[in-house]
N, C-alpha and C positions, 0 to 999 in steps of 0.2 A: 308241481311240475305240469306244464302244458305240452301235450304231444299232438303233433299235426302231421298228416301225410299228404304229400303233393302227388297228383296224378294228372298226366296228360293223355287224353283218350281220343280215339278216332283218328281222322286224318290230321297230318301235321299242317302247320302254316307258320307264317312269320309272326313273331311276337310272343311265342310261348315261353322262351327263355327270359325275355324281358318281363313277362308277367310273374314268373317264378322269382326273379330277382326282386321285384317290387314286394312280393309277399314275404320272402325271406328276410330282406333287409329291414322291412317295417316291423316284422315280428321280433327280430333280434334286438331292435331298438326299443321295443315296447315291453318285452317280457324277459325277465332275467333268468327264470328257471324254465328252459325251453328245449324240446327235442323236435327236430324236423326230419321226417323220413321221406325219401324220394323213392316212389314205387317205380320199378323198371317196367317199361313196355305197357303202360296203361293199366287196365284192370288185371292183366296177367300178373303183375307184381303183387297185387292184393290177393289174387287167387293162390299163387305159389309161395307167398311170403318172401318175395325177392325184392330187396330194397337196399338203400344205402342211407347212412346218417349224413345229413347235410349240415355242414358247419358254415359259419359266416363266409369263409373263403370260397366256398362252392358257389356263392352268388355273385362273385366278382368276375368281371371280364366276359359276361355272357349277354350283356345288353344288346349287342349287335349281331349275335349268332342266330342263324336261321335254324329251323327244325326244333328239336327238343333234346336236351342233354340227357333226359331220362328215357327216351325212346317212347314209342306208342304202338298200339295195336287195336284191332277191332274185335269185339266179342259178338257172338250171335245174340240178338235182342228180339224177344217176342213182345211187340208193342203193348205196353201197359200191363204186362204180366210177369216177365222173367228175363234173366240173363242166363243162357244155357251153353253147355258144351256141344260138341259135334253129335253126341248121342241124345241130346235133348235133356240132359240132367241139369237141374238148377245149380248155378254157381254161387248164388247169393249166400247160402249157409257157410261155405268155406271162406268167402270174402268177409263175412261177419266174424268168423272165427279168428282170422288174421287181425281184424280191427280190435277185437276184444283182447287177443293175446298181446298185442302191442300197447294195450291200454290207451288207445287213441282218444283224443277229445274231439277231433274233427278230421274229415277228409276234405281237401280242397281239390276240386275236380275241374280241369280246364278242357272244354270240348264244345262240339257243335250241337246241332239240333238233336241228333240221336243220343248224344252223351247227356244232355239235359234231361231227357226222358228216362234214361237208365239210371242216372244219379238220383232221380226221384224214387225209383224202386229201392235203392239203398237207404234212402231217408225213411221210406215206409217200413223198411225192415229194422229200423231202430238205430241207424247210424247217423251221427251228426254230419251234415254236409253243407259246404259252401261252394258255389260254382262260379266260373268265369266264362263269358261267351266268346268263343274263338271260332271263326270260320271265314274263308274268303267269300262265301256265298252271301253273307250278311242277312241270313234268313231266320235268325233266332227271335222269337217273339219277346216283346217287352223291352228291347234295347234299340236305340236308333242306329247304333253301329256296333260291329264286332271287331276285335283286333285281328289283323291278317287281311281284312277286306281292302283297306287303302293300299297296302303293299301290292296286292294282286291287281288292283286297278292300275297302279303305276306300271307294272310289268306288262299287262295286257295292252295298255295304251301305247307303251313303247314298241311292242311288237307291231301293232297296226301302223304306228308312225313309220317304221322301217319298210313296211309293205308298200306304203304310198309311192315311193320312188320307183320301185320295180313295176308296180301296176301301171304307173304313168308312162314309163319308158316303153312298155310293151303293149299299151292300150288293152290291158286285160281286165277281166273281172276277177277279183280276189275275195275269197271267203275266209275269214279268220274265225275259227271255232273256239269259243272260250268256255270255261267251266261254268256250270250252272244248270244242274239237271232239273230242278223244280222252280228256281227263282231267277229272275233276270237282272238283279241289282248290279252284278259285276259287268255284264255285257252292256247294259244301258250306260253306266258311267264311263266305261272304257270307250264305248262307241261314240259318245258325245265328245269326250276328251281328245279323241284321235281324229275326229272329223269323218267318221264313217258315213256312208251315204244311205245305208239300209241297216236297220237293227232288228233282229229277230229274237224274241224272248218267249219263254214258256207261257207267260200270262196273256199274250196277245197272239192267238193262232193266226198264221199267215195264209194268204191265198197265193199260191205259186204264180198265178197269172198276174197278180198285182205286183209281185216281186219283179217279174220280167218286164212288166210295163214301166216300172220305176227305172230300171236299167236302160231301157230303150228311150225313155224320156230324157235321161241324162245325155245319151248319145246324140239325140237330135238337138240338144241345147249346146252341143260342142264339147261335152266331157267324154273323152274316149275310153275312160276307165271308170270302174265303180268298185267300191269296197263294202262288203257286207260283214258286219259283226254278228255272229250267230252263236247263241247259247246252245250248248250241247243238248239241252232238253227242249229246244224249240219244236213246236208242233204245227202241222198244217191244219186247216179247217177240216180236212177229211179225217186226219188222225185224231182230232179232238173228240170225235163221237165214238171212238173205239173203246171197248172195255180194256181193262188191264191185261187180260189174257189175250185178247185180239191184238193189242199193241205188241206184246211179247212175241207172238207168233209172226207178226208182220216184220219185226226186227230180225228174227231168225231167218225168214225167207228172203229178205232183201239182199240184193247183190252188192249193196253199198255198206261200207263199214260204219259210217256215221251219217247224220242228217245233212251235213255240209256237202259231202260227196254226192248225195242224192240230188240236192239242189243244184250243184255245179253241173251234174250230168244233164239235168233238165234245161239249164241255161244254154249249154252248148248245143243241145239238140233243137231247142226252140229258136234261139237267136243266132246260132252259128258263130258264137263268140267263144274265145278261149276263156275258160274259167279254172282257176287254180285254188287249192285249199291249203291253208296253213293251220296246224293244230299245235299250239304251244304246250298244251297238256299240263303236266305237273310242274313245268317251268314256272307256272303262275304261283305255285305254293312254295317255291324254293327261294334261297338266298336270304340276305339280311332283311330285317324289317325296315320299312321307311321311317324317317323321323316321327311322322305322325303316329304310327303304330307303336313306336318305342315309348312315346309319351302316354298314349292311351293305355297300353298294357301295364305300364308302371302305375298309372292312376287306378286301374282296375285291381292291380295287385295290392296296393296299399289300402284300398277300400275293403278288400277281402280280409286283410289283416285286422282292420278295425272291427269287422263283424266277429272275428274270432276272439279278439280281446274282450268284446262285449258279450260273448257267448250267444250271439244272435244267429242261430243256425237255420238251415232250411231255406236259404235265400240265394238268389243269383245277383251278382253285381251287374249293373246296367248303366247305360247313358240315356238320359231323357232330356230333351231340350237343352243340351249342353252341360247338364249337371250329372255328376256321378251319384247314382242312387242304388238301392237294392230292391228286388221284388221277390215275392214268394216263389220258390222253385216250382211249385205246382202250376203257377201261372205261366212261367217260362216254358214249361214242358207240355203245356196244353195244346199248343197249335204252332203252325209255321208262319213266318212273316213273309208272305208273298208280296210281289211288287204290284200295287194297285194299278189297274189300267188307266185310272184317271189321276195318277200321281203327277204333281207339278213338273217334275223333271221330264216326264214323257211329253207333256204339253210343250215344254221348252224345245225338245227335239223336233216335234211336229212344226213348231213355229219357224224353225230354221230350215225346214224342208226335208228332214230325215223321214224316210218311209219305214213303217213297221209291217208292210206287206198286208195291211188290212184295208 
């Protein structure tokens, strides 16, 4: 008997159900004596022993569903050390107790950057683990792309597409603030795909004067409106030098709720132009996965099943150079995949006149 538990952890995104479908269908096709447990609400299901048996029928009809049919949650994670409750007590022993009580052969954990790191702690505690990379941020080390990313790019691009007409009609400056606290992959791709004029990402600190100069330059060339694609984690050259504590204090003292409102306020005061902010927020993580993510998540899911069949644990499924591979989990959990400032796509954007405010 092979016993496997599925866990969707951290923030949700498009493609989670498609990935589970790929895992479940592939395992049921390959293994005759099989039990699959679906843990409810991420690690909470493993902590509380809250789960459901997943039969073949449970994996039908979910390819196009957004979110996760198992639910998800976030647990407090002490980097490289522990997963703890609100009082700081370690939760790993009780998670391992559930693992042993169900006589599991493997945990299949789908999650983002933090989940890869916490999954390694479970592996270090003696549990067999296989992980899949999901996040709209595309910032997981060791894989060229994560599922959920392309769906979010499509949505973010669509938002900016629709902003174009109203920006043009009113000759306004519009800032569209996209998700991406630490990495600019989503904002860069959506900005290029939608024809944004200025793209601000965490990896390239912006000079606010260069931003206003780019807007004014467009006006003088006959473009009455400008559109800025702004990552929520974009930083100015002044903020870049602040410590984490100084940055936190600055955010608390600021009268602006987000960086885009701060930039818009500066534009209005400096240029005398109307500047409006649109924040699609969690809209970017919702809805059905795009066809690309349905295929990618299915490929990742079947690759995870292959690892389980071969009892090749402690690995994350990844895509490298168009091929589905797997890498050691400790490698995936070791660092974050930031957008290199010299990335070819950034040069493409510069070549067509997009400003990064630097």
